[in-house]
N, C-alpha and C positions, 0 to 999 in steps of 0.2 A: 748310528742314531739316524743319520742323513737319510739312509735307506728307508728306515721306520717311517720318518716323516713323509718321505716321497709316496711310500705305499699307502699311508694314511690318508694323504691328498688325493691319490688317484681313487681310492675307495670311496671317499666323500662325493667326489665329483660325479662317479658312477652312480652311487645312490641317488644323488640330487637329480641326475639326468633321468634315471628310471622313474623317479617320483613324478617328475614334470610329465614324462612320456605316458604315464598312467593317468594323468589328468587330462579330462576333456574340456577344453575352454568354452564358455558361452559364445556361440557365434554372434554376428551382427544381427540387428533386427531385421527379421523377414519383411519382404516388400510385398508379399502375396498372403492370401488367406490360407493356403494350404501348401506347406513344404514337406516334400518326400525326399529326404537324403538317403533313404535305404530302398528305393525302388519297390516299395510294398504295394503302392496303388497302380492299377492300369491307367493309362493316359485318360480314357473316357471318364472313369470315376473322378480322377484328380480334377479335370476340368469341370465336371458336374458340381462337385463340392465348391470349387473356387467360385463358380457363378452363384451358388445358392447362399454361401456365406456373404459374398458381396451384397447381393440383393438383400438379404437380411440386415447387413449393416445399413443399407440406404433406407430400409423400412423402419428399422427401430432405433438406429444408432448404436446398438450393442455391437461390440466386436468380439467374435468368436474365431479363434484360429486353430489350425491343425498343424502339429509339427512332428515329424516323424524322423528319427535317426536310428542309429545302431546301438549306441552304449554311452553311458555316462562315466566310463571309466571306474576308478576308485572312489568317485564321488557319489556319497548316497543319492538315491533317485530324487528325493524331496528336496535336498538341498540344490541339486542341480535346478530342477524346474522351477522353484520359487525364485531363484536369482535370474533366471531366463525371464520369466514372467514379469519380474520387477524391472530388469535392465530393458526389456522390449516395450515397456508401459503399455501393456495391453489393456484397452478400455479408453473411454474418454477422460480428459483431465478434469479432476474434481468429482466425477461421477464414479471413476473405477468401475464401470459396468463391462468389464471383459471377462473371458473365460478361454482357457487353452486346454486342447487335448494334446497330450504327449505320449507317442509310442517308441520304444526302443527295442527294435527286433532281435538283436543279438541278446540283450539282457532278459528279453521276454517279459517285459514290464510296461506298464501303462500308468498314467496319472492324469487327473483332470484338476487344473488349477482355477480357482474362481476369485474374482476380484470382490471387494467389499459390497461394491453396488448390486451385484447379483447373488450374493449368499442367501438373501431371504427366499429366493426363487430357486435357484439351483444348489440345494442344500448338501452337505456332506453325505447324508443318507442317500439322496437321489443319485450322486456322483458314483458312490459305492456301487448302487445298483446298476448303474449304467455299464461300469467295468465288468461287474459280474456277469450280467446277462446279456449284454450286447458285444463287449470286446472279447472276453475270455472264450466263450465257446466257438466263436468264428476264428479266432486266431489259432485255436488248437486244431481247427479243420482246415488251416492253412488259407482261409479266405480273408485276406486283408480288406478287400474292397467292402465286404458286407460288414466287417467289424467296424470300420471307421464310419462307413455311411449310416449305419444303424445307431451308433453312438452319437453322431452329430444330430441325427433326427431326434433321439431321446433328449439330448441336451436343449436343442431349440423347443421342443415341446414343454419342457420344464420352465423354461424362460419365457416363453410366449411370444406372440406378435408377428410369427412368420406369415400368417395369413389375414392379418389385421391389426386391430389395436393391441398394443403391447401393454402388459402390467407396469407399473411404475413402482419399484419397491420403496424408493424414497418417499413418494406421495403417501404410499400405504403406511409407512412407519410414521410419517408426519401426522396422519388422521389418527392412528392410534395414540401416538403421544398427546395430540391436542384433546382427544376424548378423556385421557387419563388425568390431564390438567384439569379440564372441566368438572370431573367427578370429584377430584380432590378439593377444589374450591367450594363445591356444593356440600361435601361432607363438613369442612371446615365452618362454613356458614351456618349449617344446621347445628353444629355442636355449641357454636357462640349463641344462637337464638335460644337453644335449651338451656344452657347455664344462665342466660339472661332472664328467662321466665322464672327458673327456679330461684334466682336471686331476689327478684321482684317479690315473689310469692313469700319468701322467708322474711324479707323486710316487713312486708304487709302484716305478715302474722305477728311479728316482734313489736311492731310500733302500731298496730291496730289501723294503719293506713295503707292505702294501694299507692304503689309506685308504678308508674308506666315503665315498660321494658325500654322505651325509647330514652328515658331519662338517664339511664346509666351509661358508662363509657361504652363506645362502639369500636371495634378493631377491624380493620379491613386488611386482610392478605390479598396480595395481587402483585401483579408485575407484568412486564411486558418482554417478549423475546422474540428474536428472529432466528430463523435456521434453514436448514435445508441444504441442498447441494447447489453450488453455482453452476451455471450453464457452461459446459465444456463443448468445444466445437472441433477438437483434434479428431480428425478422422482420415480414411484412406484417401489419397489423391489418385486419380485416373482408375479407380476401382480397385486399388491395391491397399494392402494393410499399412497403416501408419498410427502408432498408439501415443496416447497422451497421459495414459492413467498408470496402471500396474500395481495400484495398492491393494494387497490382499493380507487376511489374517491366518493364512495356512488353510483356508477352506478348501475343501476338494477331498479326493480320495485317490488311493494307489491299489494296484493289484497286479498280479502276474498269471502267466498261463503256461 
C-alpha cells in the first residue's frame, strides 16, 4: 500500500512538473517597441521599426508594439496574447489606444491584438487581411523582415496619423452619438407637435371652437450628459514603451503560415 502511495505521489509530481513546463509564462512588460526573442528580424530592420513606432507614438500618442517569440506552449494563442496585452497595459490610460503584433515562429502563428480605443479604425476585418496578405506570404518565403515591416505599415495606415493629423475614434464616436441624440429629440418633438395639432382639431370639431395648440399640456424630453474618454498621459519614457491601458474586447485576428 505504501509503495502504491509513493508511486502515485511521484506520478502526480511528474505530471504537475510536465504541465508547468509546457506552459509559457507571460514575460514582464517590454520596455521597447519591438521585442524579438526569436531572432526573426535583422538588426537593421529591428532598429528601423523601433524608431518608427517610437516616432509614431510621439506624433499620435497611440502605442503600437511588436512582440516576437517562439511558442505559447500548450496555452491557446488567443489566451496567451490577450493576457499579455492586458498585463502589459498597451495603450494610454483611459484611452486604450494600443495594438500589438505577436508572432511565434515555432508555432508558425501570428495575432494582432487591438485595444478598445483603436477598434473602430483597426477592425477585425483589417487585422485579418494584414495577417493573410502581409504576414503569411512573407513568412512562408522565410522573409521575416518583410512580414513584420509590411504588417506594421498596414496597421499604421489603418489607424492613420503617421504623416500628420490622426483620426480620433473617440471623437468620431462622440459626433455620431451626438447626431443620433439630436435626431431623436427632433423626432419626439415632431410627434408631440403632430398629436397636439390633431388634438386641437378634434376638440374644435367637437365643440365648435378653436383651441390653440399652445393651450394644451406640453411635454419636453431632454437631458444632459457628459462622456468621452479622459485624458491619459501614460507613455513611453526615454523613447521606450511603457503602457497604461490594455483594455480590449478581443478585437483583432489570428492566422498561421
